C-alpha positions, 0 to 999 in steps of 0.5 A: 473756078467754082460758080455761084450755082456750084456754091447754092448747091452745096449750100442747099445739100448742107440744109437738106442733111440738117434738115433730114438731121433734125426731122429723122434723128431723135438724139438731142445732140445730134439735132443740135449739130444738125441745126448748127449745120442748117445755121453753116448753110444759110452763112455760106449762101450769104458769103456766096451771094456776097462774093459775087455780088460786084459793084464798081469791080469790088465784091459787095461785103454787106453778107460776109459782115452779116455773117459775122454776127451769124457767127457770134449769135451761134456760139452764144447759141451753142454755149446756152444750148449745150448748158441746157442739154447738160442740165436736162441730162443730169435732171432726166439722164437720157437725151432722147427727144421721145423721153422728153415730153415735159419741161417739169422734173 
């Protein structure tokens, strides 16, 4: 059986990989995926704390309900974010962050 420390270690590792992807990479799609990885790591932490916080013999499901709303917002974020990336690519013909210096075309 996995302990809380195991879940927190995996979550921290996922968050660190996502943070490294945001800092190091220059492709806007990879940065976007790295942000989603960081969001998934935060959700994993909430679920782990929810699972291991037992009250009256039952897990506390507040963290899992909160993760449900996070996933809902993340789905909307993905739709809007990808639409912005597609519009940006059509206008500039690049997805390299260094080539995108201003928001004007």
